[in-house]
C-alpha positions in Angstrom: 72.8 -58.4 -10.7 71.3 -57.8 -14.2 68.4 -55.8 -12.8 70.7 -53.6 -10.7 73.0 -53.1 -13.7 70.2 -51.8 -15.8 68.8 -49.7 -13.0 72.1 -48.0 -12.8 72.3 -47.6 -16.6 68.8 -46.1 -16.7 69.7 -43.7 -14.0 72.8 -42.6 -15.9 70.8 -42.0 -19.0 68.2 -40.1 -17.1 70.9 -37.8 -15.7 72.6 -37.3 -19.0 69.4 -36.5 -20.8 68.8 -32.7 -21.3 66.3 -31.6 -18.6 64.8 -28.3 -17.5 67.4 -25.6 -17.8 68.3 -25.1 -14.2 71.6 -25.2 -12.3 70.4 -25.6 -8.8 68.1 -27.9 -6.9 64.6 -26.6 -6.6 62.3 -27.3 -3.6 58.8 -28.6 -4.2 57.5 -25.2 -3.2 59.7 -23.4 -5.7 58.6 -25.8 -8.5 55.0 -25.2 -7.7 55.6 -21.4 -7.8 57.3 -21.7 -11.1 54.4 -23.7 -12.6 52.0 -20.9 -11.5 53.9 -17.9 -12.8 51.8 -15.6 -14.9 52.5 -12.0 -13.9 56.1 -11.3 -15.0 57.9 -8.1 -14.2 60.4 -7.3 -17.0 63.6 -5.5 -16.0 65.9 -4.5 -18.9 69.3 -2.7 -18.5 71.2 -1.2 -21.5 74.8 -0.2 -21.1 77.1 1.2 -23.8 80.5 2.8 -24.0 78.7 6.1 -23.5 76.9 5.0 -20.4 73.4 3.9 -19.8 71.1 3.8 -22.8 67.4 3.9 -23.2 66.2 0.4 -22.6 62.7 1.0 -24.0 63.2 -0.5 -27.4 64.7 -3.7 -25.8 61.9 -3.8 -23.2 59.3 -3.6 -25.9 60.8 -6.6 -27.6 61.0 -8.7 -24.5 57.5 -7.7 -23.5 56.1 -8.6 -26.9 57.8 -12.0 -26.9 56.5 -12.9 -23.4 53.0 -11.9 -24.5 53.2 -14.5 -27.3 53.2 -17.2 -24.6 50.2 -15.6 -22.7 52.1 -14.1 -19.8 50.9 -10.9 -18.1 53.7 -8.4 -18.2 53.9 -6.1 -15.2 55.7 -2.7 -16.1 55.5 -1.2 -12.6 57.9 -2.8 -10.1 55.6 -1.8 -7.3 52.8 -4.0 -8.7 52.4 -7.6 -7.5 54.2 -10.0 -9.8 55.2 -13.7 -9.7 58.7 -13.4 -11.1 61.1 -10.9 -12.5 62.6 -11.6 -15.9 66.0 -9.7 -16.1 67.8 -8.8 -19.4 71.1 -7.0 -19.2 72.4 -5.8 -22.6 75.9 -4.4 -22.9 78.0 -3.1 -25.8 81.0 -4.7 -24.0 79.8 -7.6 -21.8 81.1 -7.8 -18.3 81.4 -11.2 -16.7 79.2 -11.7 -13.6 81.2 -14.2 -11.6 81.9 -17.9 -11.9 79.8 -20.4 -13.9 78.7 -23.9 -13.3 80.4 -26.5 -15.5 78.7 -29.1 -17.6 75.0 -29.7 -18.5 73.4 -26.4 -19.6 76.4 -24.3 -18.8 78.2 -25.8 -21.8 75.4 -25.0 -24.3 76.1 -22.3 -27.0 73.5 -20.0 -25.6 74.8 -20.1 -22.0 76.9 -17.1 -20.8 80.4 -17.2 -22.2 83.3 -16.3 -20.0 85.4 -15.4 -23.1 82.9 -13.2 -24.9 83.7 -9.5 -24.5 81.5 -8.1 -27.3 77.9 -7.0 -27.4 75.6 -9.4 -25.5 72.3 -9.7 -23.6 72.4 -11.9 -20.5 69.0 -13.3 -19.3 68.0 -14.6 -15.9 65.1 -14.4 -13.5 64.3 -13.8 -9.9 61.8 -15.8 -7.9 60.9 -14.3 -4.5 63.7 -11.8 -5.1 66.3 -14.6 -5.4 68.3 -15.0 -8.7 67.8 -18.5 -9.9 70.3 -20.8 -11.8 68.8 -20.4 -15.2 70.9 -18.1 -17.4 71.0 -17.5 -21.2 72.9 -15.2 -23.4 72.5 -13.9 -27.0 75.5 -12.3 -28.8 76.1 -10.4 -31.9 78.2 -11.9 -34.7 81.0 -9.4 -34.0 83.0 -8.6 -30.9 84.1 -5.1 -31.8 81.1 -2.8 -32.2 83.3 0.1 -33.4 84.7 -1.9 -36.3 81.4 -3.4 -37.2 79.6 0.0 -37.2 82.4 1.4 -39.4 82.1 -1.5 -41.8 78.3 -0.8 -42.0 78.9 2.9 -42.4 77.2 3.8 -39.2 78.6 6.5 -37.0 77.1 5.6 -33.7 78.6 2.3 -32.7 76.7 2.1 -29.4 73.3 2.5 -31.1 74.4 0.0 -33.8 75.3 -2.6 -31.1 72.0 -2.1 -29.2 70.0 -2.4 -32.5 71.8 -5.7 -33.4 71.1 -7.0 -29.9 67.4 -6.1 -30.3 67.4 -8.2 -33.5 68.9 -11.1 -31.6 66.2 -10.9 -28.9 63.5 -10.9 -31.6 64.9 -14.1 -33.1 66.0 -16.0 -30.0 63.2 -18.2 -28.6 63.8 -17.3 -24.9 60.0 -17.3 -24.1 59.9 -21.1 -25.0 63.0 -21.7 -23.0 61.8 -19.9 -19.9 58.4 -21.6 -20.1 60.3 -24.9 -20.2 62.3 -23.8 -17.1 59.1 -23.0 -15.3 57.5 -26.3 -16.3 54.6 -24.7 -18.1 53.9 -27.1 -20.8 50.4 -25.8 -21.5 51.9 -22.6 -22.9 54.3 -24.6 -25.1 51.4 -26.6 -26.4 49.3 -23.5 -27.2 52.1 -22.1 -29.3 52.8 -25.4 -30.9 49.1 -25.8 -31.9 48.8 -22.4 -33.4 48.6 -22.6 -37.2 50.8 -19.5 -37.5 53.7 -21.2 -35.7 56.5 -21.9 -38.2 57.9 -25.4 -38.7 61.3 -24.4 -37.4 59.8 -23.2 -34.1 57.7 -26.4 -33.9 61.0 -28.4 -34.1 62.4 -26.4 -31.2 59.2 -26.9 -29.2 59.2 -30.6 -29.8 62.8 -30.7 -28.5 61.6 -28.9 -25.3 58.7 -31.4 -24.9 61.5 -34.0 -24.6 63.4 -31.9 -22.1 60.2 -31.7 -19.9 59.7 -35.4 -20.1 56.1 -34.4 -21.0 53.8 -37.4 -21.4 51.0 -35.1 -22.3 53.0 -34.2 -25.5 53.1 -37.8 -26.7 50.0 -37.6 -29.0 51.4 -34.6 -30.7 54.8 -36.3 -31.1 53.2 -39.5 -32.6 51.4 -37.3 -35.1 54.6 -35.5 -36.0 56.4 -38.8 -36.3 53.9 -39.9 -38.9 53.8 -36.5 -40.7 55.4 -35.3 -43.9 57.8 -32.9 -42.4 61.0 -34.8 -41.9 62.6 -32.4 -39.4 59.5 -32.5 -37.2 59.5 -36.3 -37.4 63.1 -36.6 -36.4 62.7 -34.2 -33.5 59.6 -36.2 -32.4 61.4 -39.5 -32.4 64.2 -38.1 -30.2 61.7 -36.5 -27.8 59.8 -39.8 -27.5 63.0 -41.5 -26.5 63.7 -38.8 -23.8 60.1 -39.0 -22.4 60.5 -42.7 -22.0 57.0 -44.1 -22.4 57.4 -47.8 -22.9 54.3 -48.2 -25.1 56.0 -46.1 -27.8 58.7 -48.7 -28.3 56.7 -50.6 -31.1 56.2 -47.5 -33.3 59.9 -46.5 -32.9 60.9 -50.0 -33.9 58.7 -49.9 -36.9 60.0 -46.4 -37.9 63.6 -47.6 -37.6 62.8 -50.6 -39.8 60.5 -49.1 -42.4 60.5 -45.3 -41.9 61.9 -42.6 -44.3 65.6 -43.1 -44.7 66.3 -39.7 -43.1 64.2 -40.6 -40.1 65.5 -44.1 -39.3 68.7 -43.0 -37.5 66.7 -40.8 -35.1 64.3 -43.7 -34.4 67.3 -46.0 -33.6 68.8 -43.4 -31.3 65.5 -43.0 -29.5 65.3 -46.8 -29.1 68.6 -46.9 -27.5 67.5 -44.5 -24.8 64.1 -45.9 -24.3 65.1 -49.5 -24.4 67.9 -49.1 -21.9 65.6 -47.1 -19.6 63.2 -50.0 -19.3 65.8 -52.8 -19.7 63.7 -54.1 -22.6 65.7 -56.6 -24.6 63.0 -57.1 -27.2 64.6 -54.2 -29.1 67.9 -56.1 -29.5 66.8 -58.3 -32.4 65.3 -55.4 -34.4 68.5 -53.5 -33.9 70.7 -56.4 -35.0 68.5 -57.0 -38.0 68.8 -53.3 -39.0 72.6 -53.5 -38.4 72.9 -56.4 -40.7 70.6 -55.2 -43.5 71.3 -51.5 -43.9 74.0 -49.8 -45.8 73.3 -46.4 -44.4 76.3 -45.4 -42.3 74.3 -42.9 -40.2 71.8 -45.6 -39.3 74.5 -48.2 -38.5 76.1 -45.6 -36.2 72.9 -45.0 -34.2 72.1 -48.7 -34.0 75.6 -49.4 -32.7 75.3 -46.7 -30.0 71.9 -48.1 -29.1 73.3 -51.7 -28.7 75.9 -50.3 -26.3 73.3 -48.7 -24.1 71.5 -52.1 -23.7 74.5 -54.5 -23.5 73.6 -58.0 -24.7 75.9 -60.8 -25.7 74.0 -61.4 -28.9 75.3 -58.1 -30.2 79.0 -58.9 -29.6 79.8 -60.9 -32.7 78.0 -58.6 -35.2 79.7 -55.6 -33.6 83.0 -57.3 -33.6 82.7 -58.2 -37.3 81.8 -54.6 -38.1 84.8 -53.4 -36.0 87.2 -55.6 -38.1 85.8 -54.0 -41.3 86.7 -50.6 -39.9 90.3 -51.3 -38.9 91.7 -49.1 -41.6 89.6 -46.1 -40.6 91.6 -43.4 -38.8 90.6 -40.3 -36.8 91.6 -38.1 -39.8 89.8 -40.3 -42.4 88.3 -38.5 -45.3 84.9 -39.8 -44.4 83.9 -38.5 -40.9 80.8 -40.7 -40.9 83.0 -43.8 -40.8 85.0 -42.3 -38.0 81.8 -41.8 -36.0 80.7 -45.3 -36.8 84.0 -46.8 -35.6 83.7 -44.7 -32.4 80.2 -46.1 -31.8 81.2 -49.7 -32.4 84.3 -49.5 -30.2 82.3 -47.9 -27.4 79.5 -50.5 -27.5 81.8 -53.4 -27.6 83.5 -52.0 -24.5 80.1 -51.7 -22.8 79.2 -55.3 -23.4 82.6 -56.4 -22.1 82.3 -54.2 -19.0 78.7 -55.3 -18.1 79.7 -59.0 -18.5 82.6 -58.5 -16.3 80.5 -56.8 -13.6 78.0 -59.6 -13.8 
């Protein structure tokens, strides 16, 4: 019964973990085609209150960004290409039908049903079929007329398109589409480039985790031990998502002795990785950390982790912590304590539930 329980728990965690940004099931043939995409046809549409606008400036940006990842951009629709990357930019966005709920559809960069201001919607076609991947960039204003007037610019349509061009220059859609297509080698090449900024490397590390890329583990271990704390935190979480059991010891060590800012991320990764493998060796280190640390953020992640790997040994320590938090309310002045109480309550419930099922 215990083995079945943890198999189910591991399965739930795998489903809940962010994965490749797709909203429909792909056949093996489609996945293979995605992994082999190199020649990309770019199709950009620009629509304003005055009608169709020249898409060339937007096309140039999209083309330049895809070239950063080594794709061959095909300007002529009549030429052979592996996929079509579609970007539709509008001064007043029109909604293109219903949306899926949950998963990637709830992310901030997914198409918003409520947004009516300037936006660029991105998607792609494979074999002429529009696939489930959709992203959207928006300006920080909904009314282009008002925003242009405030900026003392007469042409609101041109102003909106220029702002959207800037958003396309900043938004890392080439990395996201490469993740969608399962092309980790392109991500590695950009990550390894000395010119790549630390902020972009953090985003790429997160995508390594989304891809469950075992080939990324050496890079992640290097980042985990590095001086940049944001890279290290992202690396810890990615290692948890990827799920290689042999990374458990270094995550335990990082949780126990790592930099204070890094330890909560290591604890969070341990919760995912330990539950995935049903490895109870992490329970004692988690309990030791819960007992010895005064860091509320670390206590919170340890509490969540203990709930993902229910073990009776954790019940009394969690119950004692729960009693110390009785006076904490949802509107408490310290939101960290509210989150800690939520984690403790949830984990105690998990232990009770799994014991009942057994």
